[in-house]
PDB file of N, CA, C and O in Angstrom:
ATOM      1  N   MET A   1      94.015 119.088 100.840  1.00  0.00           N
ATOM      2  CA  MET A   1      93.739 117.733 101.300  1.00  0.00           C
ATOM      3  C   MET A   1      94.117 117.645 102.767  1.00  0.00           C
ATOM      4  O   MET A   1      95.272 117.870 103.129  1.00  0.00           O
ATOM      5  N   THR A   2      93.169 117.326 103.593  1.00  0.00           N
ATOM      6  CA  THR A   2      93.459 117.146 105.011  1.00  0.00           C
ATOM      7  C   THR A   2      92.947 115.797 105.474  1.00  0.00           C
ATOM      8  O   THR A   2      92.025 115.222 104.896  1.00  0.00           O
ATOM      9  N   ARG A   3      93.571 115.311 106.532  1.00  0.00           N
ATOM     10  CA  ARG A   3      93.143 114.059 107.150  1.00  0.00           C
ATOM     11  C   ARG A   3      91.995 114.366 108.097  1.00  0.00           C
ATOM     12  O   ARG A   3      91.695 115.534 108.346  1.00  0.00           O
ATOM     13  N   PRO A   4      91.344 113.326 108.635  1.00  0.00           N
ATOM     14  CA  PRO A   4      90.250 113.573 109.583  1.00  0.00           C
ATOM     15  C   PRO A   4      90.673 114.394 110.801  1.00  0.00           C
ATOM     16  O   PRO A   4      89.843 115.074 111.404  1.00  0.00           O
ATOM     17  N   ASP A   5      91.959 114.338 111.169  1.00  0.00           N
ATOM     18  CA  ASP A   5      92.429 115.116 112.317  1.00  0.00           C
ATOM     19  C   ASP A   5      92.784 116.552 111.937  1.00  0.00           C
ATOM     20  O   ASP A   5      93.258 117.316 112.779  1.00  0.00           O
ATOM     21  N   GLY A   6      92.555 116.929 110.662  1.00  0.00           N
ATOM     22  CA  GLY A   6      92.790 118.293 110.215  1.00  0.00           C
ATOM     23  C   GLY A   6      94.187 118.566 109.708  1.00  0.00           C
ATOM     24  O   GLY A   6      94.452 119.656 109.200  1.00  0.00           O
ATOM     25  N   ARG A   7      95.096 117.597 109.833  1.00  0.00           N
ATOM     26  CA  ARG A   7      96.474 117.793 109.379  1.00  0.00           C
ATOM     27  C   ARG A   7      96.641 117.330 107.935  1.00  0.00           C
ATOM     28  O   ARG A   7      95.873 116.504 107.441  1.00  0.00           O
ATOM     29  N   GLU A   8      97.645 117.870 107.275  1.00  0.00           N
ATOM     30  CA  GLU A   8      97.987 117.434 105.927  1.00  0.00           C
ATOM     31  C   GLU A   8      98.642 116.052 106.022  1.00  0.00           C
ATOM     32  O   GLU A   8      99.452 115.815 106.917  1.00  0.00           O
ATOM     33  N   PRO A   9      98.299 115.145 105.111  1.00  0.00           N
ATOM     34  CA  PRO A   9      98.952 113.834 105.130  1.00  0.00           C
ATOM     35  C   PRO A   9     100.404 113.956 104.712  1.00  0.00           C
ATOM     36  O   PRO A   9     100.751 114.771 103.858  1.00  0.00           O
ATOM     37  N   ASP A  10     101.250 113.136 105.324  1.00  0.00           N
ATOM     38  CA  ASP A  10     102.650 113.137 104.921  1.00  0.00           C
ATOM     39  C   ASP A  10     102.934 111.850 104.157  1.00  0.00           C
ATOM     40  O   ASP A  10     102.199 110.870 104.276  1.00  0.00           O
ATOM     41  N   LEU A  11     103.985 111.862 103.388  1.00  0.00           N
ATOM     42  CA  LEU A  11     104.315 110.747 102.513  1.00  0.00           C
ATOM     43  C   LEU A  11     104.540 109.451 103.294  1.00  0.00           C
ATOM     44  O   LEU A  11     104.110 108.386 102.849  1.00  0.00           O
ATOM     45  N   VAL A  12     105.197 109.522 104.434  1.00  0.00           N
ATOM     46  CA  VAL A  12     105.468 108.327 105.228  1.00  0.00           C
ATOM     47  C   VAL A  12     104.163 107.664 105.669  1.00  0.00           C
ATOM     48  O   VAL A  12     104.033 106.442 105.600  1.00  0.00           O
ATOM     49  N   THR A  13     103.206 108.459 106.116  1.00  0.00           N
ATOM     50  CA  THR A  13     101.925 107.921 106.568  1.00  0.00           C
ATOM     51  C   THR A  13     101.167 107.272 105.406  1.00  0.00           C
ATOM     52  O   THR A  13     100.596 106.192 105.561  1.00  0.00           O
ATOM     53  N   VAL A  14     101.164 107.920 104.260  1.00  0.00           N
ATOM     54  CA  VAL A  14     100.474 107.382 103.085  1.00  0.00           C
ATOM     55  C   VAL A  14     101.142 106.091 102.624  1.00  0.00           C
ATOM     56  O   VAL A  14     100.454 105.112 102.332  1.00  0.00           O
ATOM     57  N   LEU A  15     102.469 106.076 102.555  1.00  0.00           N
ATOM     58  CA  LEU A  15     103.175 104.865 102.127  1.00  0.00           C
ATOM     59  C   LEU A  15     102.966 103.719 103.110  1.00  0.00           C
ATOM     60  O   LEU A  15     102.818 102.567 102.701  1.00  0.00           O
ATOM     61  N   HIS A  16     102.954 104.030 104.399  1.00  0.00           N
ATOM     62  CA  HIS A  16     102.678 102.994 105.405  1.00  0.00           C
ATOM     63  C   HIS A  16     101.292 102.395 105.180  1.00  0.00           C
ATOM     64  O   HIS A  16     101.120 101.176 105.218  1.00  0.00           O
ATOM     65  N   ALA A  17     100.315 103.253 104.946  1.00  0.00           N
ATOM     66  CA  ALA A  17      98.943 102.779 104.735  1.00  0.00           C
ATOM     67  C   ALA A  17      98.849 101.918 103.477  1.00  0.00           C
ATOM     68  O   ALA A  17      98.118 100.927 103.457  1.00  0.00           O
ATOM     69  N   LEU A  18      99.571 102.284 102.444  1.00  0.00           N
ATOM     70  CA  LEU A  18      99.523 101.539 101.187  1.00  0.00           C
ATOM     71  C   LEU A  18     100.430 100.311 101.202  1.00  0.00           C
ATOM     72  O   LEU A  18     100.368  99.488 100.288  1.00  0.00           O
ATOM     73  N   GLY A  19     101.270 100.179 102.226  1.00  0.00           N
ATOM     74  CA  GLY A  19     102.244  99.097 102.277  1.00  0.00           C
ATOM     75  C   GLY A  19     101.699  97.747 102.707  1.00  0.00           C
ATOM     76  O   GLY A  19     102.396  96.739 102.588  1.00  0.00           O
ATOM     77  N   ASP A  20     100.483  97.703 103.197  1.00  0.00           N
ATOM     78  CA  ASP A  20      99.894  96.441 103.632  1.00  0.00           C
ATOM     79  C   ASP A  20      99.129  95.807 102.463  1.00  0.00           C
ATOM     80  O   ASP A  20      98.392  96.509 101.772  1.00  0.00           O
ATOM     81  N   PRO A  21      99.283  94.505 102.226  1.00  0.00           N
ATOM     82  CA  PRO A  21      98.617  93.866 101.085  1.00  0.00           C
ATOM     83  C   PRO A  21      97.085  93.975 101.116  1.00  0.00           C
ATOM     84  O   PRO A  21      96.468  94.154 100.066  1.00  0.00           O
ATOM     85  N   VAL A  22      96.472  93.872 102.276  1.00  0.00           N
ATOM     86  CA  VAL A  22      95.012  93.976 102.358  1.00  0.00           C
ATOM     87  C   VAL A  22      94.573  95.396 102.036  1.00  0.00           C
ATOM     88  O   VAL A  22      93.634  95.596 101.265  1.00  0.00           O
ATOM     89  N   ARG A  23      95.244  96.383 102.619  1.00  0.00           N
ATOM     90  CA  ARG A  23      94.875  97.778 102.335  1.00  0.00           C
ATOM     91  C   ARG A  23      95.122  98.127 100.878  1.00  0.00           C
ATOM     92  O   ARG A  23      94.335  98.851 100.268  1.00  0.00           O
ATOM     93  N   LEU A  24      96.200  97.620 100.322  1.00  0.00           N
ATOM     94  CA  LEU A  24      96.489  97.876  98.911  1.00  0.00           C
ATOM     95  C   LEU A  24      95.391  97.270  98.033  1.00  0.00           C
ATOM     96  O   LEU A  24      94.987  97.880  97.043  1.00  0.00           O
ATOM     97  N   GLU A  25      94.913  96.092  98.380  1.00  0.00           N
ATOM     98  CA  GLU A  25      93.820  95.478  97.624  1.00  0.00           C
ATOM     99  C   GLU A  25      92.542  96.311  97.737  1.00  0.00           C
ATOM    100  O   GLU A  25      91.823  96.476  96.752  1.00  0.00           O
ATOM    101  N   LEU A  26      92.257  96.829  98.918  1.00  0.00           N
ATOM    102  CA  LEU A  26      91.082  97.691  99.090  1.00  0.00           C
ATOM    103  C   LEU A  26      91.199  98.937  98.215  1.00  0.00           C
ATOM    104  O   LEU A  26      90.224  99.354  97.589  1.00  0.00           O
ATOM    105  N   VAL A  27      92.388  99.527  98.174  1.00  0.00           N
ATOM    106  CA  VAL A  27      92.614 100.723  97.356  1.00  0.00           C
ATOM    107  C   VAL A  27      92.480 100.379  95.870  1.00  0.00           C
ATOM    108  O   VAL A  27      91.894 101.149  95.108  1.00  0.00           O
ATOM    109  N   ARG A  28      93.014  99.240  95.456  1.00  0.00           N
ATOM    110  CA  ARG A  28      92.883  98.813  94.057  1.00  0.00           C
ATOM    111  C   ARG A  28      91.418  98.661  93.675  1.00  0.00           C
ATOM    112  O   ARG A  28      91.004  99.098  92.601  1.00  0.00           O
ATOM    113  N   ARG A  29      90.644  98.052  94.540  1.00  0.00           N
ATOM    114  CA  ARG A  29      89.220  97.858  94.258  1.00  0.00           C
ATOM    115  C   ARG A  29      88.495  99.195  94.117  1.00  0.00           C
ATOM    116  O   ARG A  29      87.676  99.372  93.215  1.00  0.00           O
ATOM    117  N   MET A  30      88.801 100.136  95.015  1.00  0.00           N
ATOM    118  CA  MET A  30      88.166 101.447  94.915  1.00  0.00           C
ATOM    119  C   MET A  30      88.603 102.174  93.655  1.00  0.00           C
ATOM    120  O   MET A  30      87.802 102.872  93.033  1.00  0.00           O
ATOM    121  N   ALA A  31      89.868 102.019  93.273  1.00  0.00           N
ATOM    122  CA  ALA A  31      90.354 102.659  92.048  1.00  0.00           C
ATOM    123  C   ALA A  31      89.614 102.121  90.824  1.00  0.00           C
ATOM    124  O   ALA A  31      89.367 102.863  89.873  1.00  0.00           O
ATOM    125  N   GLU A  32      89.266 100.853  90.843  1.00  0.00           N
ATOM    126  CA  GLU A  32      88.579 100.234  89.714  1.00  0.00           C
ATOM    127  C   GLU A  32      87.066 100.408  89.766  1.00  0.00           C
ATOM    128  O   GLU A  32      86.429 100.663  88.745  1.00  0.00           O
ATOM    129  N   ASP A  33      86.491 100.268  90.967  1.00  0.00           N
ATOM    130  CA  ASP A  33      85.036 100.189  91.106  1.00  0.00           C
ATOM    131  C   ASP A  33      84.379 101.443  91.668  1.00  0.00           C
ATOM    132  O   ASP A  33      83.153 101.547  91.652  1.00  0.00           O
ATOM    133  N   GLY A  34      85.150 102.381  92.157  1.00  0.00           N
ATOM    134  CA  GLY A  34      84.563 103.543  92.834  1.00  0.00           C
ATOM    135  C   GLY A  34      84.388 103.242  94.311  1.00  0.00           C
ATOM    136  O   GLY A  34      85.361 102.935  95.000  1.00  0.00           O
ATOM    137  N   GLU A  35      83.183 103.323  94.796  1.00  0.00           N
ATOM    138  CA  GLU A  35      82.934 103.103  96.217  1.00  0.00           C
ATOM    139  C   GLU A  35      83.016 101.623  96.593  1.00  0.00           C
ATOM    140  O   GLU A  35      82.827 100.731  95.765  1.00  0.00           O
ATOM    141  N   SER A  36      83.304 101.403  97.872  1.00  0.00           N
ATOM    142  CA  SER A  36      83.373 100.050  98.401  1.00  0.00           C
ATOM    143  C   SER A  36      82.576  99.978  99.692  1.00  0.00           C
ATOM    144  O   SER A  36      82.602 100.900 100.507  1.00  0.00           O
ATOM    145  N   ALA A  37      81.873  98.874  99.863  1.00  0.00           N
ATOM    146  CA  ALA A  37      81.197  98.628 101.141  1.00  0.00           C
ATOM    147  C   ALA A  37      82.256  98.328 102.187  1.00  0.00           C
ATOM    148  O   ALA A  37      83.387  97.976 101.854  1.00  0.00           O
ATOM    149  N   CYS A  38      81.886  98.467 103.446  1.00  0.00           N
ATOM    150  CA  CYS A  38      82.874  98.247 104.500  1.00  0.00           C
ATOM    151  C   CYS A  38      83.305  96.785 104.602  1.00  0.00           C
ATOM    152  O   CYS A  38      84.376  96.501 105.138  1.00  0.00           O
ATOM    153  N   SER A  39      82.506  95.866 104.105  1.00  0.00           N
ATOM    154  CA  SER A  39      82.858  94.445 104.080  1.00  0.00           C
ATOM    155  C   SER A  39      82.745  93.917 102.652  1.00  0.00           C
ATOM    156  O   SER A  39      81.789  93.213 102.327  1.00  0.00           O
ATOM    157  N   PRO A  40      83.704  94.249 101.804  1.00  0.00           N
ATOM    158  CA  PRO A  40      83.601  93.830 100.403  1.00  0.00           C
ATOM    159  C   PRO A  40      83.773  92.323 100.235  1.00  0.00           C
ATOM    160  O   PRO A  40      84.470  91.675 101.016  1.00  0.00           O
ATOM    161  N   ASP A  41      83.134  91.782  99.216  1.00  0.00           N
ATOM    162  CA  ASP A  41      83.254  90.362  98.909  1.00  0.00           C
ATOM    163  C   ASP A  41      84.694  90.027  98.545  1.00  0.00           C
ATOM    164  O   ASP A  41      85.400  90.817  97.918  1.00  0.00           O
ATOM    165  N   GLY A  42      85.108  88.830  98.958  1.00  0.00           N
ATOM    166  CA  GLY A  42      86.414  88.331  98.562  1.00  0.00           C
ATOM    167  C   GLY A  42      87.578  88.785  99.418  1.00  0.00           C
ATOM    168  O   GLY A  42      88.711  88.376  99.166  1.00  0.00           O
ATOM    169  N   VAL A  43      87.343  89.613 100.418  1.00  0.00           N
ATOM    170  CA  VAL A  43      88.411  90.018 101.331  1.00  0.00           C
ATOM    171  C   VAL A  43      88.276  89.134 102.562  1.00  0.00           C
ATOM    172  O   VAL A  43      87.343  89.280 103.352  1.00  0.00           O
ATOM    173  N   ASP A  44      89.222  88.217 102.710  1.00  0.00           N
ATOM    174  CA  ASP A  44      89.114  87.180 103.725  1.00  0.00           C
ATOM    175  C   ASP A  44      89.912  87.531 104.981  1.00  0.00           C
ATOM    176  O   ASP A  44      90.938  86.916 105.271  1.00  0.00           O
ATOM    177  N   VAL A  45      89.426  88.525 105.715  1.00  0.00           N
ATOM    178  CA  VAL A  45      90.005  88.883 107.009  1.00  0.00           C
ATOM    179  C   VAL A  45      88.858  89.100 107.987  1.00  0.00           C
ATOM    180  O   VAL A  45      87.747  89.424 107.569  1.00  0.00           O
ATOM    181  N   PRO A  46      89.110  88.925 109.286  1.00  0.00           N
ATOM    182  CA  PRO A  46      88.049  89.175 110.264  1.00  0.00           C
ATOM    183  C   PRO A  46      87.530  90.609 110.172  1.00  0.00           C
ATOM    184  O   PRO A  46      88.263  91.530 109.809  1.00  0.00           O
ATOM    185  N   ARG A  47      86.274  90.773 110.501  1.00  0.00           N
ATOM    186  CA  ARG A  47      85.632  92.093 110.398  1.00  0.00           C
ATOM    187  C   ARG A  47      86.364  93.160 111.215  1.00  0.00           C
ATOM    188  O   ARG A  47      86.498  94.301 110.772  1.00  0.00           O
ATOM    189  N   SER A  48      86.837  92.785 112.413  1.00  0.00           N
ATOM    190  CA  SER A  48      87.550  93.763 113.247  1.00  0.00           C
ATOM    191  C   SER A  48      88.866  94.186 112.595  1.00  0.00           C
ATOM    192  O   SER A  48      89.261  95.349 112.680  1.00  0.00           O
ATOM    193  N   THR A  49      89.533  93.247 111.952  1.00  0.00           N
ATOM    194  CA  THR A  49      90.778  93.565 111.243  1.00  0.00           C
ATOM    195  C   THR A  49      90.491  94.467 110.051  1.00  0.00           C
ATOM    196  O   THR A  49      91.235  95.409 109.780  1.00  0.00           O
ATOM    197  N   LEU A  50      89.414  94.173 109.349  1.00  0.00           N
ATOM    198  CA  LEU A  50      89.032  94.986 108.205  1.00  0.00           C
ATOM    199  C   LEU A  50      88.710  96.413 108.646  1.00  0.00           C
ATOM    200  O   LEU A  50      89.084  97.371 107.969  1.00  0.00           O
ATOM    201  N   SER A  51      88.025  96.556 109.766  1.00  0.00           N
ATOM    202  CA  SER A  51      87.725  97.894 110.303  1.00  0.00           C
ATOM    203  C   SER A  51      89.002  98.659 110.592  1.00  0.00           C
ATOM    204  O   SER A  51      89.084  99.863 110.350  1.00  0.00           O
ATOM    205  N   ASN A  52      89.992  97.960 111.108  1.00  0.00           N
ATOM    206  CA  ASN A  52      91.279  98.606 111.390  1.00  0.00           C
ATOM    207  C   ASN A  52      91.962  99.055 110.094  1.00  0.00           C
ATOM    208  O   ASN A  52      92.541 100.140 110.041  1.00  0.00           O
ATOM    209  N   HIS A  53      91.896  98.233 109.068  1.00  0.00           N
ATOM    210  CA  HIS A  53      92.480  98.618 107.772  1.00  0.00           C
ATOM    211  C   HIS A  53      91.793  99.869 107.219  1.00  0.00           C
ATOM    212  O   HIS A  53      92.460 100.786 106.738  1.00  0.00           O
ATOM    213  N   TRP A  54      90.455  99.905 107.290  1.00  0.00           N
ATOM    214  CA  TRP A  54      89.731 101.092 106.817  1.00  0.00           C
ATOM    215  C   TRP A  54      90.123 102.328 107.625  1.00  0.00           C
ATOM    216  O   TRP A  54      90.272 103.413 107.063  1.00  0.00           O
ATOM    217  N   ARG A  55      90.289 102.170 108.933  1.00  0.00           N
ATOM    218  CA  ARG A  55      90.674 103.304 109.793  1.00  0.00           C
ATOM    219  C   ARG A  55      92.032 103.855 109.364  1.00  0.00           C
ATOM    220  O   ARG A  55      92.207 105.068 109.248  1.00  0.00           O
ATOM    221  N   ILE A  56      92.982 102.968 109.132  1.00  0.00           N
ATOM    222  CA  ILE A  56      94.326 103.404 108.730  1.00  0.00           C
ATOM    223  C   ILE A  56      94.277 104.153 107.404  1.00  0.00           C
ATOM    224  O   ILE A  56      94.929 105.186 107.251  1.00  0.00           O
ATOM    225  N   LEU A  57      93.512 103.642 106.451  1.00  0.00           N
ATOM    226  CA  LEU A  57      93.378 104.332 105.157  1.00  0.00           C
ATOM    227  C   LEU A  57      92.719 105.697 105.327  1.00  0.00           C
ATOM    228  O   LEU A  57      93.148 106.677 104.717  1.00  0.00           O
ATOM    229  N   ARG A  58      91.678 105.759 106.154  1.00  0.00           N
ATOM    230  CA  ARG A  58      90.969 107.027 106.377  1.00  0.00           C
ATOM    231  C   ARG A  58      91.880 108.038 107.081  1.00  0.00           C
ATOM    232  O   ARG A  58      91.957 109.197 106.672  1.00  0.00           O
ATOM    233  N   GLU A  59      92.566 107.599 108.136  1.00  0.00           N
ATOM    234  CA  GLU A  59      93.421 108.512 108.890  1.00  0.00           C
ATOM    235  C   GLU A  59      94.630 108.982 108.088  1.00  0.00           C
ATOM    236  O   GLU A  59      95.180 110.047 108.365  1.00  0.00           O
ATOM    237  N   ALA A  60      95.043 108.205 107.107  1.00  0.00           N
ATOM    238  CA  ALA A  60      96.153 108.618 106.238  1.00  0.00           C
ATOM    239  C   ALA A  60      95.691 109.620 105.185  1.00  0.00           C
ATOM    240  O   ALA A  60      96.514 110.225 104.498  1.00  0.00           O
ATOM    241  N   GLY A  61      94.376 109.797 105.059  1.00  0.00           N
ATOM    242  CA  GLY A  61      93.846 110.730 104.063  1.00  0.00           C
ATOM    243  C   GLY A  61      93.640 110.099 102.702  1.00  0.00           C
ATOM    244  O   GLY A  61      93.475 110.806 101.708  1.00  0.00           O
ATOM    245  N   ILE A  62      93.649 108.762 102.645  1.00  0.00           N
ATOM    246  CA  ILE A  62      93.529 108.056 101.371  1.00  0.00           C
ATOM    247  C   ILE A  62      92.069 107.829 100.993  1.00  0.00           C
ATOM    248  O   ILE A  62      91.726 107.826  99.811  1.00  0.00           O
ATOM    249  N   THR A  63      91.215 107.641 101.984  1.00  0.00           N
ATOM    250  CA  THR A  63      89.798 107.372 101.712  1.00  0.00           C
ATOM    251  C   THR A  63      88.914 108.373 102.439  1.00  0.00           C
ATOM    252  O   THR A  63      89.336 109.076 103.357  1.00  0.00           O
ATOM    253  N   GLU A  64      87.667 108.402 101.983  1.00  0.00           N
ATOM    254  CA  GLU A  64      86.633 109.138 102.696  1.00  0.00           C
ATOM    255  C   GLU A  64      85.422 108.225 102.801  1.00  0.00           C
ATOM    256  O   GLU A  64      85.237 107.324 101.983  1.00  0.00           O
ATOM    257  N   THR A  65      84.609 108.464 103.807  1.00  0.00           N
ATOM    258  CA  THR A  65      83.465 107.602 104.077  1.00  0.00           C
ATOM    259  C   THR A  65      82.176 108.385 103.900  1.00  0.00           C
ATOM    260  O   THR A  65      82.047 109.527 104.340  1.00  0.00           O
ATOM    261  N   ARG A  66      81.229 107.734 103.242  1.00  0.00           N
ATOM    262  CA  ARG A  66      79.910 108.326 103.039  1.00  0.00           C
ATOM    263  C   ARG A  66      78.875 107.384 103.631  1.00  0.00           C
ATOM    264  O   ARG A  66      78.923 106.173 103.413  1.00  0.00           O
ATOM    265  N   ARG A  67      77.952 107.944 104.373  1.00  0.00           N
ATOM    266  CA  ARG A  67      76.861 107.146 104.925  1.00  0.00           C
ATOM    267  C   ARG A  67      75.696 107.123 103.953  1.00  0.00           C
ATOM    268  O   ARG A  67      75.323 108.146 103.379  1.00  0.00           O
ATOM    269  N   ALA A  68      75.131 105.938 103.780  1.00  0.00           N
ATOM    270  CA  ALA A  68      73.938 105.753 102.952  1.00  0.00           C
ATOM    271  C   ALA A  68      72.992 104.875 103.769  1.00  0.00           C
ATOM    272  O   ALA A  68      73.043 103.648 103.691  1.00  0.00           O
ATOM    273  N   GLY A  69      72.136 105.514 104.546  1.00  0.00           N
ATOM    274  CA  GLY A  69      71.293 104.762 105.470  1.00  0.00           C
ATOM    275  C   GLY A  69      72.173 104.150 106.543  1.00  0.00           C
ATOM    276  O   GLY A  69      72.930 104.856 107.208  1.00  0.00           O
ATOM    277  N   LYS A  70      72.076 102.839 106.714  1.00  0.00           N
ATOM    278  CA  LYS A  70      72.915 102.147 107.696  1.00  0.00           C
ATOM    279  C   LYS A  70      74.282 101.774 107.133  1.00  0.00           C
ATOM    280  O   LYS A  70      75.203 101.446 107.880  1.00  0.00           O
ATOM    281  N   ALA A  71      74.403 101.826 105.823  1.00  0.00           N
ATOM    282  CA  ALA A  71      75.655 101.421 105.179  1.00  0.00           C
ATOM    283  C   ALA A  71      76.672 102.555 105.196  1.00  0.00           C
ATOM    284  O   ALA A  71      76.329 103.737 105.199  1.00  0.00           O
ATOM    285  N   ARG A  72      77.915 102.150 105.207  1.00  0.00           N
ATOM    286  CA  ARG A  72      79.023 103.097 105.044  1.00  0.00           C
ATOM    287  C   ARG A  72      79.775 102.696 103.785  1.00  0.00           C
ATOM    288  O   ARG A  72      80.159 101.540 103.606  1.00  0.00           O
ATOM    289  N   LEU A  73      79.973 103.669 102.931  1.00  0.00           N
ATOM    290  CA  LEU A  73      80.659 103.421 101.667  1.00  0.00           C
ATOM    291  C   LEU A  73      81.955 104.217 101.637  1.00  0.00           C
ATOM    292  O   LEU A  73      81.965 105.422 101.886  1.00  0.00           O
ATOM    293  N   MET A  74      83.029 103.536 101.334  1.00  0.00           N
ATOM    294  CA  MET A  74      84.330 104.168 101.275  1.00  0.00           C
ATOM    295  C   MET A  74      84.703 104.448  99.829  1.00  0.00           C
ATOM    296  O   MET A  74      84.407 103.663  98.928  1.00  0.00           O
ATOM    297  N   SER A  75      85.360 105.586  99.626  1.00  0.00           N
ATOM    298  CA  SER A  75      85.845 105.919  98.287  1.00  0.00           C
ATOM    299  C   SER A  75      87.249 106.496  98.389  1.00  0.00           C
ATOM    300  O   SER A  75      87.653 107.039  99.418  1.00  0.00           O
ATOM    301  N   LEU A  76      87.966 106.362  97.306  1.00  0.00           N
ATOM    302  CA  LEU A  76      89.345 106.805  97.206  1.00  0.00           C
ATOM    303  C   LEU A  76      89.384 108.308  96.970  1.00  0.00           C
ATOM    304  O   LEU A  76      88.631 108.826  96.145  1.00  0.00           O
ATOM    305  N   ARG A  77      90.239 108.999  97.674  1.00  0.00           N
ATOM    306  CA  ARG A  77      90.415 110.439  97.482  1.00  0.00           C
ATOM    307  C   ARG A  77      91.484 110.654  96.409  1.00  0.00           C
ATOM    308  O   ARG A  77      92.509 111.291  96.648  1.00  0.00           O
ATOM    309  N   ARG A  78      91.222 110.118  95.247  1.00  0.00           N
ATOM    310  CA  ARG A  78      92.212 110.096  94.169  1.00  0.00           C
ATOM    311  C   ARG A  78      92.674 111.494  93.752  1.00  0.00           C
ATOM    312  O   ARG A  78      93.875 111.725  93.614  1.00  0.00           O
ATOM    313  N   THR A  79      91.757 112.410  93.552  1.00  0.00           N
ATOM    314  CA  THR A  79      92.127 113.756  93.134  1.00  0.00           C
ATOM    315  C   THR A  79      93.008 114.421  94.181  1.00  0.00           C
ATOM    316  O   THR A  79      94.018 115.039  93.847  1.00  0.00           O
ATOM    317  N   ASP A  80      92.627 114.293  95.440  1.00  0.00           N
ATOM    318  CA  ASP A  80      93.420 114.874  96.526  1.00  0.00           C
ATOM    319  C   ASP A  80      94.813 114.256  96.582  1.00  0.00           C
ATOM    320  O   ASP A  80      95.809 114.963  96.735  1.00  0.00           O
ATOM    321  N   LEU A  81      94.874 112.929  96.457  1.00  0.00           N
ATOM    322  CA  LEU A  81      96.174 112.256  96.485  1.00  0.00           C
ATOM    323  C   LEU A  81      97.038 112.661  95.305  1.00  0.00           C
ATOM    324  O   LEU A  81      98.233 112.908  95.464  1.00  0.00           O
ATOM    325  N   ASP A  82      96.435 112.731  94.110  1.00  0.00           N
ATOM    326  CA  ASP A  82      97.201 113.111  92.919  1.00  0.00           C
ATOM    327  C   ASP A  82      97.698 114.551  92.997  1.00  0.00           C
ATOM    328  O   ASP A  82      98.763 114.870  92.470  1.00  0.00           O
ATOM    329  N   THR A  83      96.936 115.416  93.649  1.00  0.00           N
ATOM    330  CA  THR A  83      97.361 116.801  93.820  1.00  0.00           C
ATOM    331  C   THR A  83      98.522 116.889  94.806  1.00  0.00           C
ATOM    332  O   THR A  83      99.515 117.571  94.554  1.00  0.00           O
ATOM    333  N   ARG A  84      98.384 116.197  95.922  1.00  0.00           N
ATOM    334  CA  ARG A  84      99.400 116.265  96.987  1.00  0.00           C
ATOM    335  C   ARG A  84     100.662 115.486  96.623  1.00  0.00           C
ATOM    336  O   ARG A  84     101.773 115.946  96.883  1.00  0.00           O
ATOM    337  N   PHE A  85     100.492 114.300  96.019  1.00  0.00           N
ATOM    338  CA  PHE A  85     101.608 113.423  95.674  1.00  0.00           C
ATOM    339  C   PHE A  85     101.463 112.991  94.214  1.00  0.00           C
ATOM    340  O   PHE A  85     101.052 111.860  93.954  1.00  0.00           O
ATOM    341  N   PRO A  86     101.791 113.861  93.256  1.00  0.00           N
ATOM    342  CA  PRO A  86     101.578 113.549  91.840  1.00  0.00           C
ATOM    343  C   PRO A  86     102.249 112.242  91.410  1.00  0.00           C
ATOM    344  O   PRO A  86     103.443 112.037  91.624  1.00  0.00           O
ATOM    345  N   GLY A  87     101.449 111.367  90.798  1.00  0.00           N
ATOM    346  CA  GLY A  87     101.971 110.115  90.260  1.00  0.00           C
ATOM    347  C   GLY A  87     102.133 108.984  91.255  1.00  0.00           C
ATOM    348  O   GLY A  87     102.349 107.842  90.849  1.00  0.00           O
ATOM    349  N   LEU A  88     102.035 109.266  92.544  1.00  0.00           N
ATOM    350  CA  LEU A  88     102.271 108.234  93.548  1.00  0.00           C
ATOM    351  C   LEU A  88     101.245 107.112  93.453  1.00  0.00           C
ATOM    352  O   LEU A  88     101.611 105.940  93.376  1.00  0.00           O
ATOM    353  N   LEU A  89      99.985 107.459  93.457  1.00  0.00           N
ATOM    354  CA  LEU A  89      98.943 106.437  93.444  1.00  0.00           C
ATOM    355  C   LEU A  89      99.023 105.592  92.173  1.00  0.00           C
ATOM    356  O   LEU A  89      98.907 104.368  92.233  1.00  0.00           O
ATOM    357  N   ALA A  90      99.219 106.233  91.041  1.00  0.00           N
ATOM    358  CA  ALA A  90      99.331 105.494  89.775  1.00  0.00           C
ATOM    359  C   ALA A  90     100.512 104.526  89.826  1.00  0.00           C
ATOM    360  O   ALA A  90     100.403 103.390  89.362  1.00  0.00           O
ATOM    361  N   ALA A  91     101.629 104.964  90.383  1.00  0.00           N
ATOM    362  CA  ALA A  91     102.811 104.109  90.474  1.00  0.00           C
ATOM    363  C   ALA A  91     102.580 102.930  91.411  1.00  0.00           C
ATOM    364  O   ALA A  91     102.975 101.804  91.106  1.00  0.00           O
ATOM    365  N   VAL A  92     101.949 103.182  92.539  1.00  0.00           N
ATOM    366  CA  VAL A  92     101.684 102.118  93.505  1.00  0.00           C
ATOM    367  C   VAL A  92     100.705 101.119  92.921  1.00  0.00           C
ATOM    368  O   VAL A  92     100.900  99.912  93.064  1.00  0.00           O
ATOM    369  N   LEU A  93      99.652 101.597  92.262  1.00  0.00           N
ATOM    370  CA  LEU A  93      98.662 100.692  91.684  1.00  0.00           C
ATOM    371  C   LEU A  93      99.249  99.891  90.526  1.00  0.00           C
ATOM    372  O   LEU A  93      98.923  98.716  90.360  1.00  0.00           O
ATOM    373  N   ALA A  94     100.096 100.503  89.740  1.00  0.00           N
ATOM    374  CA  ALA A  94     100.719  99.801  88.607  1.00  0.00           C
ATOM    375  C   ALA A  94     101.807  98.832  89.077  1.00  0.00           C
ATOM    376  O   ALA A  94     102.056  97.819  88.423  1.00  0.00           O
ATOM    377  N   GLY A  95     102.444  99.129  90.185  1.00  0.00           N
ATOM    378  CA  GLY A  95     103.544  98.320  90.687  1.00  0.00           C
ATOM    379  C   GLY A  95     103.172  96.904  91.006  1.00  0.00           C
ATOM    380  O   GLY A  95     103.985  96.003  90.802  1.00  0.00           O
ATOM    381  N   GLY A  96     101.989  96.666  91.495  1.00  0.00           N
ATOM    382  CA  GLY A  96     101.576  95.322  91.865  1.00  0.00           C
ATOM    383  C   GLY A  96     101.059  94.509  90.694  1.00  0.00           C
ATOM    384  O   GLY A  96     100.768  93.325  90.861  1.00  0.00           O
ATOM    385  N   ARG A  97     100.938  95.087  89.542  1.00  0.00           N
ATOM    386  CA  ARG A  97     100.346  94.380  88.401  1.00  0.00           C
ATOM    387  C   ARG A  97     101.399  93.846  87.425  1.00  0.00           C
ATOM    388  O   ARG A  97     101.054  93.286  86.385  1.00  0.00           O
ATOM    389  N   ARG A  98     102.645  94.015  87.751  1.00  0.00           N
ATOM    390  CA  ARG A  98     103.720  93.567  86.832  1.00  0.00           C
ATOM    391  C   ARG A  98     103.932  92.095  86.910  1.00  0.00           C
ATOM    392  O   ARG A  98     104.790  91.557  86.211  1.00  0.00           O
TER     393      ARG A  98
END
């Protein structure tokens, strides 16, 4: 598992990326629905802020982006995350649902 810059993600970077409520919601949606459009319904933040959240998730190695025509679809790198940090994603996703 490598980040876009070619380096292995570290735990601090991943936890920082998952520590924001908006980014955590984006990750939850991808965990449930698979891919996400860059401007998903129900996320009430400015488009520029949303782009920044996606960048942080991508640079942390949490998401990957696929182009489909003009659209960009983001998906969770769940297998990579589970391999690198076993149980972390499941714990983070379950933690907010209590």
